[in-house]
Every structure is written in structure tokens, then in C-alpha cells.
C-alpha positions in Angstrom: -31.0 -15.0 3.2 -27.5 -16.1 4.7 -26.5 -19.4 5.6 -24.6 -19.6 8.4 -24.7 -19.7 11.2 -22.8 -16.6 12.2 -19.9 -16.4 14.8 -18.6 -13.1 14.0 -14.7 -12.6 12.7 -12.5 -9.5 12.4 -11.3 -7.9 8.7 -8.0 -9.4 9.6 -8.9 -11.9 10.0 -10.3 -12.8 6.1 -7.7 -10.8 4.5 -5.0 -12.8 6.3 -7.0 -16.1 4.9 -6.5 -15.5 1.8 -2.7 -14.1 1.6 -0.1 -15.2 0.1 2.1 -14.3 3.5 1.6 -13.0 7.2 3.3 -10.0 6.8 1.4 -9.6 3.6 -2.0 -9.8 4.7 -0.3 -7.8 7.5 0.2 -4.8 5.1 -3.1 -5.2 3.3 -5.1 -5.2 6.6 -3.4 -2.9 9.0 -5.0 -0.7 5.2 -7.9 -1.7 5.1 -8.0 -0.7 9.2 -7.1 2.8 8.5 -9.3 3.4 5.3 -12.4 1.1 7.0 -15.1 4.1 7.4 -13.8 5.4 3.7 -14.3 1.4 2.6 -17.6 1.8 4.2 -19.1 4.8 2.1 -17.6 3.6 -1.2 -20.0 0.3 -1.1 -18.0 -2.0 1.1 -21.0 -2.7 3.4 -21.7 -6.1 4.7 -19.7 -9.8 4.4 -20.8 -11.2 1.3 -19.2 -7.6 -0.3 -16.3 -7.4 2.1 -15.7 -11.8 1.6 -16.1 -11.0 -2.9 -13.6 -8.5 -2.5 -10.8 -9.3 -0.5 -11.6 -12.9 -3.1 -11.1 -11.2 -6.3 -8.6 -8.6 -5.6 -6.2 -12.0 -3.7 -6.3 -13.4 -7.0 -5.8 -10.8 -9.3 -3.1 -10.1 -7.1 -1.5 -13.2 -6.0 -2.6 -12.8 -2.6 -2.0 -9.4 -1.9 1.7 -9.8 -3.5 2.1 -8.5 -6.7 0.6 -4.4 -6.5 2.5 -3.6 -9.5 1.2 -5.0 -13.4 4.7 -7.6 -14.2 5.5 -7.1 -18.1 8.5 -9.3 -18.1 7.3 -11.8 -20.7 9.9 -13.4 -22.6 9.2 -13.7 -26.9 7.6 -16.9 -26.6 5.7 -15.3 -23.3 4.5 -12.4 -25.9 3.2 -14.1 -28.9 1.1 -16.4 -26.0 -0.3 -12.9 -24.5 -0.1 -10.1 -26.8 0.1 -11.2 -30.3 -1.4 -8.8 -31.5 0.8 -5.8 -30.9 3.4 -7.4 -33.2 2.0 -8.0 -36.1 6.1 -7.5 -37.2 6.3 -10.0 -35.2 9.1 -7.9 -33.2 9.0 -10.4 -29.9 12.9 -10.4 -29.8 13.6 -6.6 -29.6 11.1 -6.2 -26.8 11.6 -9.9 -24.5 12.4 -9.1 -20.6 12.1 -5.5 -20.9 9.4 -4.6 -18.8 8.7 -0.7 -20.0 9.4 -1.2 -23.8 6.9 -3.8 -23.9 3.8 -1.8 -21.9 4.4 1.1 -24.4 4.1 -0.8 -27.0 1.1 -3.1 -25.7 -1.1 -0.2 -23.6 0.5 2.9 -26.5 -2.8 4.8 -28.3 -5.2 3.0 -26.0 -7.0 3.7 -22.4 -6.3 7.5 -23.0 -2.4 6.8 -22.8 -0.9 8.3 -25.8 1.9 6.8 -28.5 5.0 4.6 -27.9 7.1 7.7 -27.8 5.5 9.1 -24.8 6.2 6.3 -22.3 2.1 6.3 -20.8 2.0 2.9 -21.0 4.6 1.9 -18.5 3.7 5.4 -16.5 0.2 3.7 -16.1 0.5 0.0 -16.6 -1.3 -1.7 -13.6 -0.8 -1.6 -9.9 -2.6 -2.3 -7.4 -4.9 -5.3 -5.9 -6.9 -4.7 -9.3 -4.3 -3.5 -11.6 -5.6 -0.2 -12.6 -4.3 0.4 -16.0 -4.7 3.3 -18.2 -4.5 7.1 -17.9 -7.3 7.4 -18.5 -8.8 5.3 -15.6 -5.8 6.8 -13.3 -7.9 10.1 -14.0 -11.5 8.3 -12.8 -10.3 6.9 -10.4 -8.1 9.0 -9.2 -11.0 11.7 -9.3 -13.5 9.3 -7.9 -11.1 8.8 -4.3 -9.8 12.4 -4.0 -6.1 11.1 -5.2 -4.1 12.4 -8.2 -2.7 9.3 -9.5 -1.7 11.2 -13.0 0.5 12.7 -11.5 1.8 10.2 -8.9 0.3 6.9 -10.5 2.2 5.1 -8.3 0.4 6.2 -5.4 -2.2 3.3 -6.8 0.3 0.4 -5.4 -0.1 1.9 -1.9 -2.1 -0.9 0.0 -4.1 1.5 1.3 -5.5 3.4 -1.9 -5.4 0.0 -3.1 -8.5 -0.9 -1.9 -10.3 2.1 -2.5 -9.5 1.4 -6.4 -11.0 -1.8 -6.4 -13.9 -1.0 -4.0 -15.1 2.0 -6.0 -14.7 0.0 -9.3 -16.6 -3.2 -7.5 -19.2 -0.8 -6.7 -19.0 0.8 -10.0 -18.9 -1.8 -13.0 -22.2 -3.7 -14.1 -23.1 -6.7 -15.4 -26.0 -7.3 -16.7 -27.7 -4.7 -14.7 -26.3 -4.8 -12.0 -22.4 -3.8 -9.8 -20.8 -6.7 -9.2 -21.1 -5.9 -5.2 -24.4 -5.9 -5.9 -23.5 -9.9 -7.8 -21.7 -10.5 -4.6 -24.6 -10.1 -2.0 -25.8 -12.6 -4.6 -23.2 -14.7 -4.3 -22.3 -14.9 -7.9 -18.9 -15.8 -7.5 -19.1 -15.9 -12.4 -20.3 -12.7 -12.5 -18.2 -10.7 -9.9 -15.2 -12.2 -12.2 -16.6 -11.2 -15.0 -17.1 -8.1 -14.8 -13.3 -7.7 -12.8 -11.4 -10.0 -15.7 -14.2 -10.0 -18.8 -14.3 -13.3 -18.7 -14.2 -16.3 -16.4 -10.2 -16.3 -16.2 -9.2 -18.0 -13.0 -12.9 -18.9 -11.3 -11.9 -21.6 -9.0 -9.1 -19.6 -7.4 -11.8 -17.1 -7.6 -14.2 -18.9 -5.4 -12.5 -21.0 -3.2 -10.5 -16.9 -1.6 -13.8 -16.0 -1.7 -15.3 -18.6 0.6 -12.6 -18.8 2.8 -13.0 -15.3 3.5 -16.6 -15.6 3.4 -16.1 -18.7 6.3 -13.3 -16.6 7.8 -16.1 -13.4 8.5 -18.4 -15.0 9.2 -17.8 -18.6 11.1 -20.7 -19.6 8.7 -21.5 -23.7 8.1 -19.6 -25.5 5.2 -22.5 -25.6 2.4 -22.2 -29.1 2.4 -23.6 -29.5 5.9 -26.7 -27.5 5.2 -27.2 -30.2 2.2 -27.1 -33.3 4.8 -29.3 -31.5 7.3 -31.9 -29.9 5.0 -31.9 -33.4 2.9 -32.3 -35.5 6.4 -35.1 -33.0 6.8 -37.1 -33.4 3.8 -36.0 -31.4 1.7 -34.4 -31.7 -1.6 -31.1 -29.1 -1.9 -30.0 -31.2 -4.6 -26.8 -32.8 -4.8 -24.5 -33.2 -1.9 -22.1 -31.1 -3.5 -21.2 -29.0 -1.2 -22.3 -26.0 -3.5 -24.5 -23.3 -3.2 -26.4 -24.2 -5.8 -30.4 -23.3 -7.3 -32.0 -25.8 -5.7 -30.6 -25.6 -2.4 -31.0 -22.3 -1.6 -34.0 -22.9 -2.7 -34.6 -25.4 0.1 -33.3 -23.7 2.7 -35.9 -20.5 1.8 -38.7 -23.3 2.1 -37.2 -24.6 5.3 -37.0 -21.0 6.4 -40.6 -20.6 5.7 -41.6 -23.4 7.6 -39.8 -23.0 10.9 -39.9 -19.3 10.6 -36.4 -19.0 11.4 -33.3 -18.4 9.7 -28.6 -18.8 10.4 -28.4 -20.2 14.1 -31.4 -21.2 14.8 -32.2 -23.0 11.3 -30.3 -25.0 11.6 -31.1 -26.3 15.6 -34.1 -27.3 13.1 -32.5 -28.9 11.0 -30.8 -30.9 13.9 -33.6 -31.6 15.6 -36.1 -32.7 12.5 -32.7 -34.4 11.2 
């Protein structure tokens, strides 16, 4: 069930809300508009999914600014991030040499050849969701009809980057659901798990996703719902601005009692409170 009194906003507004700058946001929004029908067919079909796509991609790419993986690591950073790929401890020999670093850390995995093949650098992270490895370039390129193996830089083109991101979230699964299905449930933790393999940057991802959803829907903040539900005699749990199980249950109970959702339910709650 939606939690909003919806005043429909534009996709561009939502993208701009999580972009690093106006020019970057404009480029990302224009690319989305140019591929909107394709993206819809790939699974970008409702506000919750759009918000998760925009929020997660904005986190991964620094607000759509970084479409090429930054591998310009210092020796100390290599030790911290890629220690297992440097068993001899030869960090200084690779520091600040992105191509050499990529060919070491991405060699002989994800479909890449050995360091001398250059595949690590050729198929380094690109796009809004940082597609990495020859196998992924092959698979996702075939899925969207773009030869990314022959021309890997196409993965960084904003229109192609959006298609890769949506396809990824439509096919990547966690606990029996795709990431877009988890987005339908507004479960940022499971979406993050599927993209990151953990919960790195969860708070920023949640904030960006919420910002995008608000721009798409004009929805009432969760904390206002909680206050109205409490004032009307329901039990939404702590008044903390978080849409947890208790708030969802209270909202569902209110919807059933008043036979209303969205803006109509808000009006009932305000009248009772």
C-alpha cells in the first residue's frame, strides 16, 4: 500500500534531487528520458522501484558524477582494500597506477584473463552501478543489445548505464526476490545487500532513496503519518520517522477501518485527531 497523498512529480525532479550537481543531474535525467520505454520494459514500473534505482545508483556513482571506477589508490589504500591480491606486499610498486592495479586485482576472475591480458583494466567498473568483469560485460551487453565486450566504454554512457542498472536490479536476487521486488516493499537493506554484498553506505542509500521517492510522489513524511496515526488511536510505534513494521501495521489497520488510502486516509486521520 502506498503511504502517500500523491502529488505526482517528474522523474527529472527525482533524479535532480539526488544528483551531485545540476549539470550532472540534467545529463542523467535526459538519458533516462531517452530510454524511458526500454527502462519500463526492463522493470522500472513504479515509484518505489524508480526511487530505489535512483537512490542506489546515486550512492554508487557519487550522485551520477563518477561513471568510471577510480583505481588511483595509494600504497596504504591498496593494503587496506586489496590486501589479498598483494601477497608479496608489493604495494609501493603499484601505488597510483590505476591500470596496473586493475590488471592485478581483477585478473583471472569474473571472466577476465591473467594480468598480461589487460582485461582487468578493460573491464573495470563503469556506469551508475559499476559493472565489472568480462563475464558481466558479456551478459549485460547481450541482455540490453549492446556489444559491451567490443566497446566497454559504452557501459559508462548514461543511457546505457541506466539500462544496465535496471537490468541488474531486475535480475539480481536475494532471499527469493529480485532487488526490484524488494524495492516494492521499500526494503532498502535487502536492496543494498544485493548491490553491495553487505550494508556499506546504507544510511546514505536510504536518504537518497527517500529523497527520490519524495520527489516522485510528493508524499507526506513518515513522521507525520506516525503522529496522525497515534492521535487517531492507532499504535505506530516510536515517532521516529522510520517506516517500520509497527507503522505499516497501524497504517493498514487505519486503512481497513476507514476504507481509504493515500490522501483520503490522511483526511480521515486529521479529522479524528
